[in-house]
MMTF fields as JSON, N, C-alpha, C and O atoms, coordinates in Angstrom:
{
  "mmtfVersion": "1.0.0",
  "mmtfProducer": "UNKNOWN",
  "numBonds": 283,
  "numAtoms": 284,
  "numGroups": 71,
  "numChains": 1,
  "numModels": 1,
  "chainsPerModel": [1],
  "groupsPerChain": [71],
  "chainIdList": ["A"],
  "bondAtomList": [4, 2, 8, 6, 12, 10, 16, 14, 20, 18, 24, 22, 28, 26, 32, 30, 36, 34, 40, 38, 44, 42, 48, 46, 52, 50, 56, 54, 60, 58, 64, 62, 68, 66, 72, 70, 76, 74, 80, 78, 84, 82, 88, 86, 92, 90, 96, 94, 100, 98, 104, 102, 108, 106, 112, 110, 116, 114, 120, 118, 124, 122, 128, 126, 132, 130, 136, 134, 140, 138, 144, 142, 148, 146, 152, 150, 156, 154, 160, 158, 164, 162, 168, 166, 172, 170, 176, 174, 180, 178, 184, 182, 188, 186, 192, 190, 196, 194, 200, 198, 204, 202, 208, 206, 212, 210, 216, 214, 220, 218, 224, 222, 228, 226, 232, 230, 236, 234, 240, 238, 244, 242, 248, 246, 252, 250, 256, 254, 260, 258, 264, 262, 268, 266, 272, 270, 276, 274, 280, 278],
  "bondOrderList": [1, 1, 1, 1, 1, 1, 1, 1, 1, 1, 1, 1, 1, 1, 1, 1, 1, 1, 1, 1, 1, 1, 1, 1, 1, 1, 1, 1, 1, 1, 1, 1, 1, 1, 1, 1, 1, 1, 1, 1, 1, 1, 1, 1, 1, 1, 1, 1, 1, 1, 1, 1, 1, 1, 1, 1, 1, 1, 1, 1, 1, 1, 1, 1, 1, 1, 1, 1, 1, 1],
  "groupList": [{"groupName": "UNK", "atomNameList": ["N", "CA", "C", "O"], "elementList": ["N", "C", "C", "O"], "formalChargeList": [0, 0, 0, 0], "bondAtomList": [1, 0, 2, 1, 3, 2], "bondOrderList": [1, 1, 2], "singleLetterCode": "X", "chemCompType": "L-PEPTIDE LINKING"}],
  "groupTypeList": [0, 0, 0, 0, 0, 0, 0, 0, 0, 0, 0, 0, 0, 0, 0, 0, 0, 0, 0, 0, 0, 0, 0, 0, 0, 0, 0, 0, 0, 0, 0, 0, 0, 0, 0, 0, 0, 0, 0, 0, 0, 0, 0, 0, 0, 0, 0, 0, 0, 0, 0, 0, 0, 0, 0, 0, 0, 0, 0, 0, 0, 0, 0, 0, 0, 0, 0, 0, 0, 0, 0],
  "groupIdList": [1, 2, 3, 4, 5, 6, 7, 8, 9, 10, 11, 12, 13, 14, 15, 16, 17, 18, 19, 20, 21, 22, 23, 24, 25, 26, 27, 28, 29, 30, 31, 32, 33, 34, 35, 36, 37, 38, 39, 40, 41, 42, 43, 44, 45, 46, 47, 48, 49, 50, 51, 52, 53, 54, 55, 56, 57, 58, 59, 60, 61, 62, 63, 64, 65, 66, 67, 68, 69, 70, 71],
  "secStructList": [7, 7, 2, 2, 2, 2, 2, 2, 2, 2, 2, 2, 2, 2, 6, 6, 7, 1, 6, 6, 1, 1, 4, 4, 4, 1, 2, 2, 2, 2, 2, 2, 2, 1, 6, 6, 1, 7, 2, 2, 2, 2, 2, 2, 2, 2, 6, 6, 6, 7, 7, 1, 2, 2, 2, 2, 2, 2, 2, 2, 2, 2, 2, 2, 2, 2, 2, 2, 2, 2, 7],
  "xCoordList": [-80.404, -81.496, -82.73, -82.927, -83.677, -85.002, -85.682, -85.418, -86.733, -87.932, -88.05, -87.583, -89.012, -89.19, -88.649, -89.317, -87.145, -86.202, -86.269, -86.508, -86.031, -85.701, -86.845, -86.46, -88.257, -89.029, -88.913, -88.865, -88.88, -88.903, -87.735, -87.786, -86.76, -85.797, -85.789, -85.087, -86.414, -86.976, -87.615, -87.35, -88.642, -90.133, -89.27, -89.477, -88.66, -87.59, -87.025, -87.786, -85.988, -85.468, -86.282, -86.039, -87.377, -88.089, -88.964, -89.583, -88.849, -89.564, -89.085, -89.553, -87.355, -86.715, -86.675, -85.874, -87.484, -87.791, -89.537, -90.443, -89.306, -90.426, -91.148, -92.368, -90.412, -90.997, -91.088, -91.398, -91.084, -91.547, -92.726, -93.141, -93.082, -93.921, -95.968, -96.937, -95.7, -96.653, -97.245, -96.494, -98.606, -99.536, -98.918, -98.594, -98.814, -97.853, -96.512, -96.024, -95.844, -94.927, -94.824, -93.687, -95.639, -96.175, -95.249, -94.322, -95.395, -94.898, -93.217, -92.598, -92.58, -91.271, -91.09, -89.877, -91.774, -91.125, -91.511, -91.065, -92.159, -92.037, -90.842, -90.221, -90.815, -89.287, -88.304, -87.353, -87.903, -87.091, -86.565, -85.496, -88.148, -87.847, -87.713, -87.09, -88.186, -87.975, -86.177, -85.59, -85.762, -84.382, -83.417, -82.22, -84.008, -83.408, -83.671, -83.311, -84.139, -84.475, -83.09, -82.422, -83.097, -82.381, -82.891, -83.966, -81.742, -81.654, -82.842, -83.402, -83.14, -83.794, -85.219, -86.008, -85.515, -87.208, -87.398, -88.372, -86.176, -86.65, -87.279, -88.407, -86.384, -86.483, -88.258, -89.131, -88.441, -90.033, -91.353, -92.498, -90.611, -91.44, -91.456, -92.307, -90.123, -90.343, -91.251, -91.594, -91.567, -92.492, -94.115, -95.097, -93.971, -95.455, -95.805, -96.955, -94.456, -95.16, -96.014, -96.917, -95.903, -96.68, -96.305, -95.231, -97.498, -97.225, -98.178, -98.607, -98.39, -99.156, -98.125, -97.703, -97.52, -96.188, -96.524, -95.674, -98.213, -97.945, -98.591, -99.026, -98.627, -99.01, -97.399, -97.052, -96.842, -95.16, -94.97, -94.93, -94.805, -94.185, -94.294, -93.397, -96.012, -96.914, -95.819, -95.108, -96.306, -95.647, -94.289, -93.953, -93.493, -92.02, -91.705, -90.602, -92.586, -92.617, -92.521, -91.764, -93.79, -94.28, -93.205, -93.069, -92.343, -91.097, -90.468, -89.592, -90.144, -89.22, -88.805, -87.8, -90.179, -90.347, -90.854, -90.926, -91.257, -91.592, -89.601, -89.055, -89.065, -87.528, -86.96, -86.563, -86.946, -86.756, -87.448, -87.178, -88.463, -88.899, -88.288, -87.938, -88.372, -87.34, -86.025, -85.501, -85.584, -83.845, -83.781, -82.717],
  "yCoordList": [-84.252, -83.639, -83.791, -83.299, -84.468, -84.836, -83.377, -82.447, -83.531, -82.25, -81.882, -80.891, -83.298, -82.917, -82.501, -81.944, -82.999, -82.323, -80.923, -79.896, -81.158, -78.993, -78.273, -77.312, -78.473, -78.06, -77.585, -76.406, -78.594, -78.647, -77.093, -75.989, -77.97, -76.644, -75.249, -74.287, -75.282, -74.047, -73.468, -72.309, -74.112, -73.051, -72.824, -71.791, -73.666, -73.727, -72.223, -71.398, -71.657, -70.714, -69.673, -68.519, -69.922, -68.713, -68.015, -66.953, -68.884, -68.366, -67.293, -66.618, -67.143, -66.478, -64.909, -63.992, -64.967, -63.576, -63.648, -64.398, -62.115, -61.749, -61.276, -61.261, -60.995, -60.717, -62.125, -62.175, -63.196, -64.113, -65.045, -66.145, -64.326, -64.643, -64.161, -64.396, -63.359, -62.232, -62.851, -63.428, -62.855, -63.128, -62.295, -62.721, -61.231, -60.706, -61.141, -60.725, -62.083, -62.426, -63.738, -64.199, -64.447, -65.654, -65.691, -66.501, -65.051, -64.991, -64.859, -65.435, -64.239, -64.585, -65.291, -65.418, -66.06, -67.571, -68.233, -69.356, -68.27, -69.223, -69.303, -70.236, -68.136, -67.87, -67.836, -67.495, -68.208, -68.273, -69.913, -70.357, -70.549, -72.029, -72.635, -73.696, -72.206, -72.488, -72.429, -73.174, -71.578, -71.112, -72.464, -72.741, -72.8, -73.838, -75.517, -76.54, -75.424, -76.483, -77.419, -76.782, -78.711, -79.527, -78.813, -78.249, -79.029, -78.301, -79.091, -78.441, -80.391, -81.047, -80.99, -81.301, -80.477, -80.579, -78.764, -78.163, -78.456, -76.231, -76.56, -76.177, -77.381, -77.39, -77.751, -76.965, -78.574, -79.421, -78.197, -78.025, -77.588, -76.765, -75.433, -74.75, -75.015, -73.613, -72.877, -71.7, -74.241, -73.723, -73.382, -72.872, -73.735, -73.895, -72.601, -72.169, -71.704, -70.709, -70.663, -69.829, -71.69, -71.863, -71.053, -71.185, -70.139, -69.163, -69.313, -68.397, -70.465, -70.83, -71.691, -72.578, -71.327, -72.425, -73.489, -74.362, -73.976, -75.315, -76.001, -77.15, -75.529, -76.327, -76.816, -77.797, -75.71, -75.791, -76.658, -77.78, -76.599, -77.773, -79.055, -79.898, -79.244, -80.566, -81.52, -82.525, -80.362, -80.098, -80.753, -81.681, -79.977, -80.271, -81.763, -82.31, -82.105, -83.708, -84.613, -85.58, -84.193, -85.099, -85.725, -86.903, -84.33, -84.821, -85.033, -85.425, -85.085, -86.32, -87.533, -88.2, -87.641, -89.142, -89.51, -90.735, -88.856, -89.68, -90.075, -91.174, -88.783, -88.956, -90.402, -91.329, -90.512, -91.974, -92.99, -94.054, -92.78, -93.684, -94.605, -95.773, -93.423, -93.543, -94.44, -95.105, -94.38, -94.762, -95.952, -96.559],
  "zCoordList": [45.528, 46.69, 46.095, 44.985, 46.74, 45.992, 46.134, 46.896, 45.035, 44.832, 46.604, 47.168, 47.376, 48.162, 49.801, 50.672, 49.881, 50.64, 50.311, 50.947, 49.311, 48.454, 49.094, 49.76, 49.087, 48.96, 50.465, 50.816, 51.23, 53.083, 53.392, 53.935, 52.618, 52.985, 52.184, 52.494, 51.432, 51.079, 51.751, 52.069, 52.162, 52.615, 54.686, 55.322, 55.102, 56.24, 55.938, 56.442, 55.308, 55.185, 54.587, 54.938, 53.589, 53.682, 54.812, 54.738, 55.858, 57.179, 57.791, 58.708, 56.722, 57.645, 56.945, 57.133, 56.351, 54.819, 54.858, 54.496, 55.672, 55.477, 53.964, 53.803, 53.179, 51.83, 51.802, 52.992, 51.498, 51.102, 51.824, 51.46, 52.846, 53.503, 53.448, 54.169, 52.059, 52.03, 50.951, 50.164, 50.717, 49.264, 48.157, 47.048, 48.539, 47.012, 46.554, 45.504, 47.44, 47.1, 46.655, 46.749, 46.215, 45.667, 44.236, 44.243, 43.285, 42.408, 42.468, 41.573, 43.329, 43.579, 44.252, 44.416, 44.954, 45.771, 44.879, 45.117, 43.834, 42.843, 41.744, 41.235, 41.638, 40.839, 41.412, 40.709, 43.225, 43.424, 44.078, 44.497, 43.866, 44.019, 42.809, 42.84, 41.568, 40.34, 39.89, 39.105, 40.487, 39.792, 40.959, 40.891, 41.503, 42.495, 41.999, 42.581, 41.206, 41.294, 39.826, 39.013, 39.958, 38.769, 37.293, 37.088, 36.323, 35.417, 34.43, 33.546, 34.634, 34.226, 34.287, 33.395, 35.655, 36.508, 35.751, 35.3, 35.897, 35.502, 34.129, 33.821, 33.226, 31.679, 31.927, 31.558, 32.353, 32.471, 32.926, 32.507, 33.857, 34.411, 34.603, 35.174, 33.915, 33.187, 32.115, 32.015, 31.19, 30.303, 30.97, 30.431, 31.913, 32.482, 32.882, 32.797, 33.496, 34.715, 35.363, 35.293, 36.256, 37.277, 38.742, 39.33, 39.218, 40.012, 41.241, 41.943, 41.343, 42.773, 43.117, 42.375, 44.749, 45.04, 45.194, 45.025, 45.668, 46.346, 44.95, 45.031, 44.109, 42.86, 41.959, 41.301, 42.325, 41.7, 42.495, 41.99, 43.779, 44.54, 44.13, 44.124, 43.608, 43.528, 42.179, 42.142, 41.187, 39.68, 39.552, 38.815, 40.546, 40.37, 41.343, 41.387, 41.868, 42.555, 41.909, 41.988, 40.768, 39.953, 38.873, 38.541, 38.347, 37.69, 38.122, 37.35, 39.171, 39.973, 39.921, 39.677, 40.305, 40.714, 39.496, 39.389, 38.475, 37.17, 36.605, 36.51, 36.37, 36.338, 37.156, 36.45, 38.347, 39.128, 39.023, 39.579, 38.269, 37.59, 36.287, 36.115, 35.521, 34.204, 34.455, 33.561, 35.71, 35.485, 36.291, 36.412]
}
C-alpha cells in the first residue's frame, strides 16, 4: 500500500474517533500514523519527530516516492 493510500484510509478511520479530530490530539494522530508506516519509511521519518499531520503525510509521501524511484 502506498503512503497516499494509507493516508486516505487513516483519515477515513480517524473520522470515527472524536479524539483524533481535535487540535490537542495532533501529536497523538502523528504518532499513530507513524506507527503504521512501512519500516523503511518509519526509519527515515522517525528521526524528524514531525508533529504536524499534514507535514508528516507530505514527508512520508516523498520518502515513498523516492523509494519507488530508486527501484
